[in-house]
N, C-alpha and C positions, 0 to 999 in steps of 0.2 A: 558235655561233649566239646572237645577242642578240635581245631583244624588238623593237628597231627594225629589225633586218635581217629577222626573220621577218614583221614587219608589212609591210615592203616587198614581200616575196615573196607574201604573201597578196593584196595589191593587184594585183601583176603577174599572178598566176595567175587571179584573178577576171576580168581582162580577156580572158585567153586562153580561159577557159571560156565567157564571153559570146560571143566571136567565133565559136566553134565551135557554139554553140547547146546546149551541155551544161548550162549553168546559165541561169536567167532572172534578169533584173535585180531584180525585186521580191522574189523568194522564195529566191534563192541564199544559201548560207551556207557559210563555210569556217572551219576552226579548225586550230590547230597546238599541239602540246605543246612546251613549253620548260621543262625542269626541273620545278618543282612548280607551274607555271602553264600556262594555255592562253590563247592569243590568238585571239579570235573576232570575226567581223563583228558590228557593232552592230545593235540592233533598229531597224527602220524606215528603214534606210539602203540605198539602191540600190547594187548592186555597181559600177555604172558611176561612182558618185560617191565611192567609197572613197578615203581617203587614209591613209597610214601612221600619222598622229597621231590618227586618229579611230576606232581599233579598241579593243576592250574586252579587258581582262585579268582572268582569273578564277583564283582560288586553287583548285588541284585538290584539296587536302586538305580544305578546308572547304566547297567548292562555292559560294563567295561572290565576287561581283565586287569587285575591289580597285583598278581603275584604268580611266579612260576612261568613255565613255557606257554606257548600259544595254545589256548584251549581248543578242544574239539569244535569243529565248525557248527555243530548242532547246539552250541551253548545258548544262542538267543531263544531257541525253542524251549529249552529247559527253564531259562529265566522267565519266559512268558507264562509257563505252566505253574511255576512256583508262585508267581504273583497272583495268578487267577485262583489257584487251589491252595488255600492257606494250610490245609492239613497234610499236603504232600511234603515229604522230607527226603524222599529217595526216588530216583528215576533210573531205569536201565533199558537199554535196547536189546531186544531178543531176536536172534536170527536162527532159531532152531527150525528143523525141516518143515514141520506142519505150519508153523507161524509164517515162515517165509513163503511157502506154497500158497497159503491163503491170501497173503498180501499181494502176491503176483496175480492171483485170480481176480482180485479186486471185488470180492463178494463179502458182504456183511455176514459174519458168522453168528448164528443164533445159538441159544443155550440148549444143548441136548442133555447136559449133565447138571445135576444140582449144584455142584461146587462152581461150575462156570457162572451160573446165575448169581450165586452168593458172593463170590470173590472177585470176579471180573466185572459182571454187570448183566443187564438184560440182553446184551449182544456185544460183539466186538465190531465196531464200525470201521470203515476204511476211509482214510483221509489222504488227500493228495500229498505226495512226499514233500517234506520240507527241503529246500526253501522256496520252491517254485510259486507257491501262492501264499507265502507268509505263514504266520503261526495260527491264524484264525481257524482254518479248517481242522487242524489237529485239536485245538482247544475245544471246538464245538463237538467233534466226534467223540471226545473223551468225557464230555459232560455226563455226570452221574455214573461214570465207569472208572475202573482202575487200569484200563488198557485201551490201546487203539492200534489198528493195523495201518501201517504206513505203506501206501501204494508202492509195490515193487521193492520194499525195503524192510521187511520184517515187522516187528511190533515195538511199541513203547509201553512200558509197564511202570506204574508208580504206586506208592503207598506211604505210610507214615514212618516206615523203617525199611532198611535193606532186606531184613528177614521177610517182611510182608511183601515187598516188591518182588523178591525172588519167588515167593509162593504164587503170586499173581502170574508170573511168567510160566511157572510149571503148569498151572491150571489152564492158562491160555493155550499152551502147546497141546495139552490133553484134549481141550475142547475143540481146537482146530482139527486135530487128528480124528476125533470122533465124527466131526462134521464131514470131513473129506471121505472117510471110509464109508459112512452111512449113505452119502450121496452116490458113491460108486456102486453101492449095493442096492440102490433104489430109493433111498430116502429114509430118514429117521424120524422119530416122534419128537417134535420140538416142544419145549415148555412154553406155554402161552405167556404173553407179555404180563398179564395180571399176576399169574403165579410166580413168574420170574421176579417181578418187582416186590412181591410179598416175601419171597425167599431172601432177597437181598436186604430188605428192610429189617427182617427178623434177625438175620445174621449180623448186620451192622449194629443193631441195638444190643444183641447178646455179646458181641465182640467188644463193644465200647464199655460195657459193664465189667467184663472180665479184665480188660486192660486197666480199668480204673482200680480194681481190686489188687492188681499186681504191682501197683506203684507205691 
């Protein structure tokens, strides 16, 4: 994978996220790790207007921009997550309705659905919005999970590829919607923590084996 090819993928993925309503034009942000660099959407650029030659490149080691326009202001958070989570290769911000509603409510979303437990994690925790308390709360809330709710600011989803990060965002939206609606109707049956951990572990082991076969 090269910087030009990953830049093209970011632009294509941004259009898909917009068409599904997972990301919003003005506040969406995507990044990808490639070697010792990350490629990220630039500050003040709408997702619908992205072009591969207008993305920003940041040095992961020094956390400094090295190429292209000014990167999105959230790039230090992305750098911190890539450094902490070696298997993360793609991150995206999700602002779909149920994710945004849950982030504004500031309530940890438990798993009511199997795929929420498997793909997102045992819950979606809420972290104080970057940058008011640094990167620590977000990293901590995302530990053992593929997504985190950013207080008042939607969600951050990550995985080993954009395809998988996109799936995480789709499942998080579905999980948040189920939680909101079940709460409104009087409460749903939550998957207990042990079962959720077991589901996630089995899924990860099975997925890892399948991914290995496909290479």
